Kinemage of the C-alpha trace (Angstrom):
@kinemage 1
@onewidth
@group {chain A} dominant
@subgroup {mainchain}
@vectorlist {calphas} color= white
{ca unk a 1} P -0.007 -0.006 0.003
{ca unk a 2} L 1.269 3.494 -0.881
{ca unk a 3} L 1.152 5.186 2.497
{ca unk a 4} L -1.426 7.720 3.350
{ca unk a 5} L -1.649 9.613 6.590
{ca unk a 6} L -4.442 10.199 9.074
{ca unk a 7} L -4.163 13.857 9.760
{ca unk a 8} L -7.421 14.393 11.574
{ca unk a 9} L -9.034 12.230 14.245
{ca unk a 10} L -11.811 12.960 16.800
{ca unk a 11} L -14.762 11.501 18.525
{ca unk a 12} L -17.995 13.189 19.255
{ca unk a 13} L -17.980 15.922 21.854
{ca unk a 14} L -19.984 13.645 24.171
{ca unk a 15} L -20.005 9.919 24.630
{ca unk a 16} L -22.545 7.763 26.414
{ca unk a 17} L -26.094 9.125 26.557
{ca unk a 18} L -26.835 11.922 24.050
{ca unk a 19} L -30.642 12.132 23.791
{ca unk a 20} L -30.728 15.508 21.978
{ca unk a 21} L -28.726 14.457 18.881
{ca unk a 22} L -29.788 12.263 15.923
{ca unk a 23} L -27.533 9.839 14.168
{ca unk a 24} L -26.910 12.402 11.443
{ca unk a 25} L -26.055 15.069 13.954
{ca unk a 26} L -23.584 12.743 15.656
{ca unk a 27} L -21.878 12.078 12.290
{ca unk a 28} L -21.627 15.854 11.737
{ca unk a 29} L -20.362 16.619 15.249
{ca unk a 30} L -17.599 14.010 14.864
{ca unk a 31} L -16.827 15.343 11.361
{ca unk a 32} L -16.489 18.963 12.676
{ca unk a 33} L -14.242 17.847 15.466
{ca unk a 34} L -11.985 15.979 13.125
{ca unk a 35} L -11.907 18.925 10.659
{ca unk a 36} L -10.865 21.231 13.616
{ca unk a 37} L -8.181 18.724 14.717
{ca unk a 38} L -6.768 18.644 11.092
{ca unk a 39} L -6.803 22.507 10.862
{ca unk a 40} L -8.843 22.498 7.572
{ca unk a 41} L -12.318 23.496 6.366
{ca unk a 42} L -15.088 21.240 5.230
{ca unk a 43} L -14.728 22.711 1.716
{ca unk a 44} L -11.190 21.061 1.658
{ca unk a 45} L -12.684 17.587 1.698
{ca unk a 46} L -13.200 15.915 -1.630
{ca unk a 47} L -13.878 12.340 -0.520
{ca unk a 48} L -16.374 10.928 1.977
{ca unk a 49} L -17.104 7.495 3.383
{ca unk a 50} L -19.475 6.365 6.052
{ca unk a 51} L -21.659 3.479 7.213
{ca unk a 52} L -24.982 3.503 9.097
{ca unk a 53} L -25.654 6.793 7.360
{ca unk a 54} L -25.714 7.510 3.599
{ca unk a 55} L -22.668 9.306 2.356
{ca unk a 56} L -24.940 11.248 0.072
{ca unk a 57} L -27.059 12.514 2.904
{ca unk a 58} L -23.994 13.430 4.930
{ca unk a 59} L -22.320 15.162 2.074
{ca unk a 60} L -25.464 17.325 1.698
{ca unk a 61} L -25.814 17.954 5.424
{ca unk a 62} L -22.136 19.097 5.666
{ca unk a 63} L -22.047 21.006 2.384
{ca unk a 64} L -19.384 18.802 0.743
{ca unk a 65} L -19.096 18.182 -2.883
{ca unk a 66} L -17.101 14.943 -3.137
{ca unk a 67} L -15.107 13.433 -6.052
{ca unk a 68} L -15.173 10.082 -4.282
{ca unk a 69} L -17.762 8.366 -2.020
{ca unk a 70} L -17.909 5.083 -0.246
{ca unk a 71} L -21.017 3.687 1.551
{ca unk a 72} L -19.662 0.219 2.271
{ca unk a 73} L -21.607 -1.201 5.149
{ca unk a 74} L -20.581 -4.631 6.525
{ca unk a 75} L -21.185 -3.953 10.189
{ca unk a 76} L -18.811 -2.639 12.854
{ca unk a 77} L -15.648 -3.076 10.843
{ca unk a 78} L -16.887 -0.972 7.920
{ca unk a 79} L -14.588 1.963 8.945
{ca unk a 80} L -11.533 -0.255 8.670
{ca unk a 81} L -12.600 -1.014 5.030
{ca unk a 82} L -13.228 2.683 4.392
{ca unk a 83} L -9.652 3.455 5.528
{ca unk a 84} L -8.279 0.840 3.144
{ca unk a 85} L -10.480 2.068 0.273
{ca unk a 86} L -9.629 5.707 0.936
{ca unk a 87} L -5.923 4.817 0.853
{ca unk a 88} L -6.331 3.239 -2.535
{ca unk a 89} L -8.476 6.207 -3.944
{ca unk a 90} L -5.909 8.802 -2.715
{ca unk a 91} L -3.005 6.799 -4.129
{ca unk a 92} L -4.913 6.490 -7.447
{ca unk a 93} L -5.346 10.278 -7.522
{ca unk a 94} L -9.207 10.042 -7.396
{ca unk a 95} L -9.306 12.409 -4.337
{ca unk a 96} L -6.948 14.237 -1.958
{ca unk a 97} L -8.620 14.596 1.371
{ca unk a 98} L -11.054 11.937 2.694
{ca unk a 99} L -13.457 12.234 5.583
{ca unk a 100} L -14.600 8.969 7.214
{ca unk a 101} L -17.467 9.286 9.727
{ca unk a 102} L -19.361 7.304 12.228
{ca unk a 103} L -22.298 8.288 14.471
{ca unk a 104} L -24.745 6.163 16.154
{ca unk a 105} L -27.647 6.732 18.639
{ca unk a 106} L -27.285 3.207 19.982
{ca unk a 107} L -28.741 3.971 23.396
{ca unk a 108} L -31.167 6.847 22.808
{ca unk a 109} L -32.276 5.623 19.343
{ca unk a 110} L -32.825 9.221 18.005
{ca unk a 111} L -33.383 9.129 14.289
{ca unk a 112} L -32.828 5.493 14.039
{ca unk a 113} L -34.996 3.069 11.947
{ca unk a 114} L -36.280 -0.322 13.203
{ca unk a 115} L -33.800 -3.156 13.877
{ca unk a 116} L -34.225 -6.911 13.595
{ca unk a 117} L -33.097 -10.090 11.942
{ca unk a 118} L -33.973 -8.836 8.484
{ca unk a 119} L -36.895 -9.703 6.304
{ca unk a 120} L -38.066 -13.270 5.586
{ca unk a 121} L -36.364 -13.065 2.174
{ca unk a 122} L -32.941 -12.704 3.706
{ca unk a 123} L -30.733 -15.705 4.392
{ca unk a 124} L -30.807 -15.057 8.122
{ca unk a 125} L -34.451 -14.389 7.976
{ca unk a 126} L -35.158 -17.759 6.411
{ca unk a 127} L -32.653 -20.052 8.032
{ca unk a 128} L -31.818 -18.559 11.461
{ca unk a 129} L -34.643 -16.256 12.737
{ca unk a 130} L -37.241 -19.063 12.849
{ca unk a 131} L -35.113 -20.781 15.472
{ca unk a 132} L -35.204 -18.089 18.055
{ca unk a 133} L -32.079 -15.822 18.025
{ca unk a 134} L -33.009 -12.430 19.351
{ca unk a 135} L -29.803 -10.521 18.732
{ca unk a 136} L -26.012 -10.781 19.013
{ca unk a 137} L -25.855 -12.179 22.466
{ca unk a 138} L -27.888 -15.205 21.408
{ca unk a 139} L -25.825 -15.755 18.197
{ca unk a 140} L -22.263 -15.221 19.250
{ca unk a 141} L -22.740 -17.777 22.022
{ca unk a 142} L -22.888 -20.576 19.419
{ca unk a 143} L -19.253 -20.394 18.086
{ca unk a 144} L -17.850 -19.532 21.523
{ca unk a 145} L -19.435 -22.671 23.183
{ca unk a 146} L -17.791 -24.738 20.521
{ca unk a 147} L -14.408 -22.855 20.992
{ca unk a 148} L -14.607 -23.262 24.744
{ca unk a 149} L -15.417 -26.886 24.713
{ca unk a 150} L -12.703 -27.610 22.078
{ca unk a 151} L -9.972 -25.866 24.149
{ca unk a 152} L -11.215 -26.322 27.647
{ca unk a 153} L -11.611 -22.652 28.439
{ca unk a 154} L -12.870 -21.860 31.830
{ca unk a 155} L -15.543 -19.246 32.807
{ca unk a 156} L -12.844 -17.455 34.808
{ca unk a 157} L -10.609 -17.101 31.725
{ca unk a 158} L -13.395 -15.472 29.697
{ca unk a 159} L -14.264 -13.185 32.719
{ca unk a 160} L -10.626 -12.164 32.888
{ca unk a 161} L -11.000 -10.384 29.565
{ca unk a 162} L -13.546 -7.966 31.018
{ca unk a 163} L -11.347 -7.471 34.155
{ca unk a 164} L -8.274 -6.578 32.160
{ca unk a 165} L -10.112 -4.117 29.940
{ca unk a 166} L -11.615 -2.477 32.901
{ca unk a 167} L -8.028 -1.923 34.134
{ca unk a 168} L -7.405 0.044 30.992
{ca unk a 169} L -10.745 1.850 31.284
{ca unk a 170} L -9.822 2.939 34.851
{ca unk a 171} L -7.065 5.114 33.244
{ca unk a 172} L -9.471 6.737 30.760
{ca unk a 173} L -11.603 9.739 31.867
{ca unk a 174} L -13.875 9.286 28.837
{ca unk a 175} L -14.666 5.587 29.622
{ca unk a 176} L -18.272 4.698 30.517
{ca unk a 177} L -17.195 2.397 33.348
{ca unk a 178} L -13.992 2.986 35.247
{ca unk a 179} L -14.383 1.224 38.630
{ca unk a 180} L -12.167 -1.901 39.007
{ca unk a 181} L -13.905 -5.269 38.855
{ca unk a 182} L -12.831 -8.890 39.744
{ca unk a 183} L -13.396 -12.143 38.063
{ca unk a 184} L -16.034 -12.886 40.747
{ca unk a 185} L -17.794 -9.608 39.904
{ca unk a 186} L -18.064 -10.696 36.336
{ca unk a 187} L -19.330 -14.244 37.101
{ca unk a 188} L -21.811 -12.835 39.552
{ca unk a 189} L -23.205 -10.256 37.105
{ca unk a 190} L -26.474 -11.143 35.511
{ca unk a 191} L -26.582 -13.873 32.942
{ca unk a 192} L -27.562 -12.481 29.543
{ca unk a 193} L -27.312 -15.567 27.243
{ca unk a 194} L -25.247 -18.548 28.469
{ca unk a 195} L -22.321 -18.268 28.872
{ca unk a 196} L -22.265 -14.501 28.584
{ca unk a 197} L -22.735 -12.570 31.694
{ca unk a 198} L -23.609 -8.856 31.651
{ca unk a 199} L -20.046 -7.664 32.179
{ca unk a 200} L -18.897 -9.882 29.235
{ca unk a 201} L -21.173 -8.064 26.874
{ca unk a 202} L -20.597 -4.691 25.180
{ca unk a 203} L -22.128 -1.431 26.312
{ca unk a 204} L -24.931 0.233 24.502
{ca unk a 205} L -24.140 3.953 24.138
{ca unk a 206} L -24.480 6.992 21.823
{ca unk a 207} L -21.537 8.582 20.050
{ca unk a 208} L -19.359 8.615 17.022
{ca unk a 209} L -15.990 9.481 15.543
{ca unk a 210} L -14.354 10.703 12.349
{ca unk a 211} L -10.964 10.501 10.532
{ca unk a 212} L -9.401 12.614 7.841
{ca unk a 213} L -6.902 11.026 5.454
{ca unk a 214} L -4.555 12.458 2.879
{ca unk a 215} L -1.300 11.509 1.176
{ca unk a 216} L 1.833 11.021 3.240
{ca unk a 217} L 3.410 13.740 1.137
{ca unk a 218} L 0.789 16.389 1.990
{ca unk a 219} L 0.548 15.285 5.671
{ca unk a 220} L 3.628 17.399 6.531
{ca unk a 221} L 1.490 20.516 5.826
{ca unk a 222} L -0.971 19.655 8.576
{ca unk a 223} L -0.565 20.737 12.261
{ca unk a 224} L -1.168 17.198 13.703
{ca unk a 225} L 1.397 14.441 14.055
{ca unk a 226} L 0.665 12.160 11.060
{ca unk a 227} L -0.270 8.581 11.616
{ca unk a 228} L 0.561 6.590 8.523
{ca unk a 229} L -1.673 3.814 7.208
{ca unk a 230} L 0.854 1.208 6.186
{ca unk a 231} L -1.282 -1.913 5.618
{ca unk a 232} L -4.890 -3.042 5.240
{ca unk a 233} L -6.919 -6.154 4.762
{ca unk a 234} L -10.561 -7.214 4.488
{ca unk a 235} L -12.687 -10.283 4.071
{ca unk a 236} L -16.070 -11.873 4.651
{ca unk a 237} L -17.354 -15.253 5.455
{ca unk a 238} L -21.091 -15.710 6.083
{ca unk a 239} L -24.091 -13.545 7.301
{ca unk a 240} L -25.238 -16.506 9.252
{ca unk a 241} L -23.210 -17.655 12.259
{ca unk a 242} L -24.623 -21.144 11.779
{ca unk a 243} L -22.797 -21.466 8.547
{ca unk a 244} L -19.255 -20.767 9.737
{ca unk a 245} L -16.847 -23.283 8.386
{ca unk a 246} L -15.229 -23.742 11.651
{ca unk a 247} L -16.704 -22.076 14.823
{ca unk a 248} L -13.331 -22.086 16.623
{ca unk a 249} L -11.850 -19.610 14.166
{ca unk a 250} L -13.066 -16.670 12.009
{ca unk a 251} L -12.226 -17.147 8.327
{ca unk a 252} L -12.638 -13.403 7.844
{ca unk a 253} L -10.167 -12.579 10.624
{ca unk a 254} L -7.713 -15.180 9.098
{ca unk a 255} L -7.675 -13.413 5.801
{ca unk a 256} L -7.994 -9.781 6.751
{ca unk a 257} L -5.424 -9.754 9.539
{ca unk a 258} L -2.561 -11.569 7.705
{ca unk a 259} L -3.250 -9.657 4.533
{ca unk a 260} L -2.891 -6.318 6.482
{ca unk a 261} L 0.396 -7.403 8.101
{ca unk a 262} L 1.712 -8.684 4.766
{ca unk a 263} L 0.722 -5.416 3.130
{ca unk a 264} L 2.558 -3.486 5.924
{ca unk a 265} L 5.607 -5.710 5.791
{ca unk a 266} L 5.527 -6.350 9.511
{ca unk a 267} L 5.983 -9.421 11.804
{ca unk a 268} L 4.157 -10.111 15.086
{ca unk a 269} L 7.026 -8.716 17.140
{ca unk a 270} L 6.797 -5.369 15.291
{ca unk a 271} L 3.268 -4.684 16.784
{ca unk a 272} L 3.588 -2.409 19.873
{ca unk a 273} L -0.188 -1.898 20.369
{ca unk a 274} L -3.249 -3.714 19.326
{ca unk a 275} L -6.993 -3.102 19.192
{ca unk a 276} L -9.358 -6.082 18.756
{ca unk a 277} L -13.025 -5.345 18.353
{ca unk a 278} L -14.632 -6.675 21.508
{ca unk a 279} L -18.416 -6.636 21.284
{ca unk a 280} L -18.201 -9.660 23.577
{ca unk a 281} L -15.366 -10.929 25.681
{ca unk a 282} L -14.460 -13.879 23.589
{ca unk a 283} L -13.470 -11.871 20.510
{ca unk a 284} L -9.844 -11.081 21.606
{ca unk a 285} L -9.387 -14.910 21.833
{ca unk a 286} L -10.183 -15.267 18.130
{ca unk a 287} L -8.241 -12.141 17.020
{ca unk a 288} L -5.127 -13.215 18.805
{ca unk a 289} L -5.124 -16.639 17.320
{ca unk a 290} L -6.499 -16.004 13.851
{ca unk a 291} L -3.691 -13.398 13.369
{ca unk a 292} L -1.033 -15.728 14.694
{ca unk a 293} L 0.014 -13.897 17.808
{ca unk a 294} L -0.528 -17.078 19.763
{ca unk a 295} L -1.363 -20.670 18.900
{ca unk a 296} L -4.708 -22.274 18.725
{ca unk a 297} L -6.379 -22.414 22.134
{ca unk a 298} L -3.601 -20.365 23.748
{ca unk a 299} L -5.261 -16.948 23.892
{ca unk a 300} L -7.319 -17.475 27.035
{ca unk a 301} L -4.150 -18.338 29.044
{ca unk a 302} L -2.189 -15.541 27.307
{ca unk a 303} L -4.696 -12.923 28.556
{ca unk a 304} L -4.966 -14.635 31.971
{ca unk a 305} L -1.274 -14.476 32.412
{ca unk a 306} L -1.407 -10.635 32.054
{ca unk a 307} L 0.152 -10.187 28.655
{ca unk a 308} L -2.465 -7.717 27.501
{ca unk a 309} L -3.024 -5.712 30.670
{ca unk a 310} L -1.208 -2.428 31.605
{ca unk a 311} L 2.478 -3.251 31.694
{ca unk a 312} L 2.022 -6.464 29.652
{ca unk a 313} L 4.046 -7.273 26.574
{ca unk a 314} L 1.111 -6.773 24.145
{ca unk a 315} L -1.130 -3.881 25.221
{ca unk a 316} L -4.632 -4.672 23.979
{ca unk a 317} L -7.831 -2.466 23.933
{ca unk a 318} L -6.206 0.250 25.857
{ca unk a 319} L -9.211 2.566 25.794
{ca unk a 320} L -11.263 -0.045 27.726
{ca unk a 321} L -12.763 -1.575 24.671
{ca unk a 322} L -16.436 -2.098 23.857
{ca unk a 323} L -16.864 -3.759 27.272
{ca unk a 324} L -15.936 -0.589 29.358
{ca unk a 325} L -15.183 2.390 27.145
{ca unk a 326} L -18.088 2.706 24.785
{ca unk a 327} L -20.029 0.735 22.083
{ca unk a 328} L -22.722 2.441 20.067
{ca unk a 329} L -23.283 -0.576 17.863
{ca unk a 330} L -20.527 -0.280 15.197
{ca unk a 331} L -17.365 -0.103 17.281
{ca unk a 332} L -14.662 -0.127 14.707
{ca unk a 333} L -14.229 3.601 14.619
{ca unk a 334} L -13.438 3.760 18.271
{ca unk a 335} L -10.738 1.119 17.841
{ca unk a 336} L -9.146 3.242 15.101
{ca unk a 337} L -9.384 6.384 17.194
{ca unk a 338} L -7.449 4.717 20.010
{ca unk a 339} L -4.830 3.475 17.647
{ca unk a 340} L -4.355 7.005 16.388
{ca unk a 341} L -4.096 8.501 19.891
{ca unk a 342} L -1.529 5.858 20.904
{ca unk a 343} L 0.611 6.601 17.875
{ca unk a 344} L 0.330 10.371 18.442
{ca unk a 345} L 1.268 9.890 22.071
{ca unk a 346} L -1.903 11.435 23.312
{ca unk a 347} L -3.782 8.452 24.747
{ca unk a 348} L -5.184 8.471 28.271
{ca unk a 349} L -3.378 5.190 28.989
{ca unk a 350} L -0.372 5.855 26.794
{ca unk a 351} L 1.863 2.808 25.796
{ca unk a 352} L 5.495 3.744 25.991
{ca unk a 353} L 7.313 3.992 22.565
{ca unk a 354} L 4.405 2.754 20.584
{ca unk a 355} L 5.323 2.875 16.879
{ca unk a 356} L 3.094 0.308 15.200
{ca unk a 357} L -0.611 -0.259 16.081
{ca unk a 358} L -2.908 -2.929 14.574
{ca unk a 359} L -6.790 -2.494 14.689
{ca unk a 360} L -8.865 -5.518 13.855
{ca unk a 361} L -12.574 -5.257 13.398
{ca unk a 362} L -15.502 -7.614 13.032
{ca unk a 363} L -18.728 -7.059 11.309
{ca unk a 364} L -21.933 -8.895 12.222
{ca unk a 365} L -21.427 -12.244 14.084
{ca unk a 366} L -18.125 -13.110 12.358
{ca unk a 367} L -19.616 -12.066 9.107
{ca unk a 368} L -16.879 -9.776 7.863
{ca unk a 369} L -13.507 -8.330 9.060
{ca unk a 370} L -11.291 -5.308 8.360
{ca unk a 371} L -7.775 -4.836 9.610
{ca unk a 372} L -5.679 -1.679 9.457
{ca unk a 373} L -1.961 -1.322 10.450
{ca unk a 374} L -0.747 2.155 11.296
{ca unk a 375} L 2.555 3.616 12.288
{ca unk a 376} L 4.025 7.026 13.307
{ca unk a 377} L 6.959 6.279 11.119
{ca unk a 378} L 7.037 5.890 7.388
{ca unk a 379} L 8.115 2.393 6.372
């Protein structure tokens, strides 16, 4: 990949409960904050990408006339794909300055349409909905139960993921939950859908974020420290969790992650900081294994031993993740934002000497994946 740089990055002014802003307004708020961060004007933007909101609607709302648009929507990892697509478009000379936005009234539901399993004509509507799933907690359980049985994962090991991420959140003033928790606290929290307890499930919040990308050559003219996009990957497997080829691994992760690392020309030891989309506590297990950071079945012990917590050798989900920081429904943007902060050196829980960050996202219930590798140094 020809390097492009992230020169603007910001989240919405508020996070959590924002009952007086619609989804479109959240997109716009994040966009204006990112524009201010980059020191540019909306009129300087000639490319726009978003998911959950139409890029056409948003371009009109913001007064942007784009040369390039991307409305790719594959769930929470859509923004990782947008970064990859924008990098290609900038390298091809199709546009110069791209705005990528996210905004979601996940909690307050202001300006949001109905949600469900899809119509009867969809694959999930025909072949999964009749059997009773009522949302992500009841679908993500299926692959995890197979994974846990295959590798002998204990309830305590799954709970440890939430405990470790709360440790990171405790360092972050913007995190929704900051108070320390124990493994017993997690296991004693309300059961949502076996084996997931309340504290092993993501938050439901309002908020958003935005990024501004341009060429690495132009980045030196911006006031912010550039964060270079040096690699990207994407893939998809199935919209139905019941049709996964192997429930102990994500085929989409296994393609998108290694592709991004190959594109960036890096090895596992080069990664200083990592974000793995954690809608539920088991997802870091899959991400660490599918990208080859640990062997099959080794991720639960790797996390339990403290390798991903503050002071560990592979800092993971340092904002507190979807379990403790925030999760408006499509979390990928927040993972990207934290990677940018770490590489700028402005994170609340800053990792010392972080030079390379990898952000891995999931869309749907293992339906799709996007992965972006970033660095504060040009390769």
